[in-house]
RODO-2510 file (C-alpha; in nm, 4 decimals, decimal comma):
residues 145
     n   res          X          Y          Z
     1     m     7,7875     9,5607     6,0914
     2     i     8,0688     9,6406     6,3348
     3     l     8,1139     9,9816     6,1707
     4     l     7,7578    10,0734     6,2707
     5     l     7,8128     9,9902     6,6399
     6     p     7,9199    10,3472     6,7360
     7     l     7,5964    10,4767     6,5839
     8     s     7,3964    10,2701     6,8331
     9     i     7,5540    10,4394     7,1353
    10     p     7,2966    10,6880     7,2699
    11     s     7,3805    11,0520     7,3349
    12     p     7,4199    11,1430     7,7019
    13     t     7,1037    11,2821     7,8610
    14     s     7,3018    11,5670     8,0131
    15     g     7,6118    11,7607     7,9160
    16     t     7,7252    11,7873     8,2783
    17     l     7,9373    11,5827     8,5134
    18     a     7,8912    11,6330     8,8868
    19     i     8,1831    11,5575     9,1176
    20     g     8,0583    11,6416     9,4656
    21     p     7,9664    12,0110     9,4671
    22     l     8,1648    12,0709     9,1470
    23     r     7,9592    12,0679     8,8260
    24     l     8,1517    12,0436     8,4997
    25     t     7,9776    12,1090     8,1694
    26     a     8,0934    11,9592     7,8423
    27     y     8,0697    12,2999     7,6797
    28     g     8,2879    12,4670     7,9437
    29     l     8,5414    12,1843     7,9346
    30     m     8,5684    12,1990     7,5551
    31     i     8,6030    12,5786     7,5600
    32     a     8,8865    12,5444     7,8135
    33     l     9,0575    12,2780     7,5993
    34     g     9,0179    12,5017     7,2933
    35     i     9,1805    12,7927     7,4756
    36     l     9,4718    12,5752     7,5876
    37     a     9,5222    12,4371     7,2363
    38     a     9,5092    12,7831     7,0801
    39     a     9,7544    12,9283     7,3326
    40     a     9,9945    12,6393     7,2668
    41     i     9,9710    12,6784     6,8879
    42     a    10,0109    13,0561     6,8988
    43     g    10,2932    13,0312     7,1540
    44     r    10,4923    12,7941     6,9331
    45     r    10,4336    13,0159     6,6298
    46     l    10,5353    13,3324     6,8171
    47     e    10,8500    13,1661     6,9487
    48     k    10,9367    13,0321     6,6032
    49     s    10,9078    13,3851     6,4605
    50     g    11,1581    13,5082     6,7190
    51     a    10,9240    13,7910     6,8224
    52     g    10,8401    13,6533     7,1660
    53     t    10,8173    13,3524     7,3932
    54     r    10,5490    13,1031     7,4827
    55     d    10,5196    13,2827     7,8167
    56     d    10,4497    13,6059     7,6309
    57     m    10,1710    13,4372     7,4370
    58     s    10,0281    13,2735     7,7500
    59     s     9,9969    13,6139     7,9134
    60     i     9,8525    13,7695     7,5983
    61     a     9,6055    13,4800     7,5666
    62     l     9,4909    13,5222     7,9268
    63     w     9,4031    13,8859     7,8634
    64     g     9,2530    13,7926     7,5277
    65     v     9,0212    13,5401     7,6903
    66     l     8,9089    13,7919     7,9541
    67     g     8,8489    14,0550     7,6863
    68     g     8,6681    13,7955     7,4784
    69     v     8,4272    13,7077     7,7579
    70     v     8,3475    14,0755     7,8202
    71     g     8,3137    14,1480     7,4480
    72     s     8,0949    13,8469     7,3850
    73     r     7,8592    13,9408     7,6665
    74     l     7,8388    14,3046     7,5541
    75     y     7,7607    14,1876     7,2013
    76     h     7,4813    13,9643     7,3275
    77     v     7,3367    14,2420     7,5434
    78     a     7,3499    14,4888     7,2530
    79     t     7,1802    14,2488     7,0119
    80     d     6,9126    14,1433     7,2625
    81     w     6,8653    14,4716     7,4465
    82     a     6,4928    14,4126     7,5009
    83     s     6,5789    14,1289     7,7406
    84     f     6,8014    14,3516     7,9543
    85     s     6,6520    14,7014     7,9379
    86     g     6,4119    14,6345     8,2237
    87     d     6,6721    14,4740     8,4525
    88     l     7,0303    14,5976     8,4054
    89     g     7,1424    14,3727     8,6908
    90     r     7,1131    14,0771     8,4530
    91     i     7,3882    14,2093     8,2250
    92     p     7,6858    14,0511     8,4097
    93     m     7,5076    13,7160     8,4626
    94     i     7,6981    13,5194     8,1979
    95     w     7,6295    13,1928     8,3790
    96     k     7,2675    13,2258     8,2659
    97     g     7,3743    13,2160     7,9005
    98     g     7,4118    13,4736     7,6307
    99     l     7,7502    13,5190     7,4667
   100     g     7,8052    13,6349     7,1085
   101     i     8,1038    13,5123     6,9086
   102     p     8,1553    13,8344     6,7049
   103     g     8,1857    14,0386     7,0236
   104     g     8,4149    13,7779     7,1742
   105     l     8,6490    13,7961     6,8780
   106     l     8,6559    14,1753     6,8836
   107     g     8,7013    14,1991     7,2606
   108     g     8,9652    13,9259     7,2639
   109     v     9,1695    14,0771     6,9808
   110     v     9,1591    14,4260     7,1345
   111     a     9,2631    14,2920     7,4765
   112     g     9,5343    14,0776     7,3154
   113     i     9,6749    14,3776     7,1277
   114     l     9,6867    14,5825     7,4490
   115     a     9,8554    14,2950     7,6341
   116     a    10,1113    14,2499     7,3553
   117     r    10,1983    14,6191     7,3659
   118     r    10,2364    14,6040     7,7436
   119     r    10,4794    14,3125     7,7060
   120     n    10,6658    14,4921     7,4261
   121     v    10,5860    14,2182     7,1730
   122     q    10,5269    14,3420     6,8198
   123     v    10,1537    14,3257     6,7481
   124     p    10,1773    14,2052     6,3847
   125     f    10,3723    13,8975     6,4976
   126     v    10,1175    13,8242     6,7698
   127     l     9,8281    13,8540     6,5264
   128     t    10,0064    13,6322     6,2734
   129     a    10,0780    13,3707     6,5415
   130     a     9,7192    13,3764     6,6698
   131     a     9,5423    13,3777     6,3310
   132     p     9,5289    12,9976     6,2816
   133     a     9,4930    12,9279     6,6545
   134     i     9,1668    13,1195     6,7054
   135     p     8,9592    12,9042     6,4653
   136     v     9,1066    12,5919     6,6270
   137     a     8,9838    12,7132     6,9666
   138     q     8,6423    12,7877     6,8180
   139     a     8,6172    12,4448     6,6572
   140     i     8,7133    12,2595     6,9763
   141     g     8,4742    12,4709     7,1837
   142     r     8,1848    12,3975     6,9495
   143     w     8,2278    12,0225     7,0055
   144     g     8,0986    12,0822     7,3584
   145     n     7,7721    12,2168     7,2261
***
């Protein structure tokens, strides 16, 4: 009977937490935690390989996240063009929803490769370090859904 107690706890009615004017969403919080976890995992792996430092990976991850957001939005716009063709001003409005994971992966990897080259870190080592970290970030982020 005690094992069933957690099943009786109702789901929250909202996925947001308001602290004064600040509104935190569970989805955004979990995405942020996923990014931090992935950067930590990839940073340790890159450092262990001797190809770079955790600071290198933090910088690469920052650019990867920015590229991922742009790529994911472009993917969504391309796959739902009918919703945007009449009002191009809606394209940058990511806060209204509409991000596509395939575009995010592509944009993030491309931006990460460019950032690695700029920091003179060998790209194959960066990709090897990030390979297991990216699905971890995705899994943590999905918990917020």
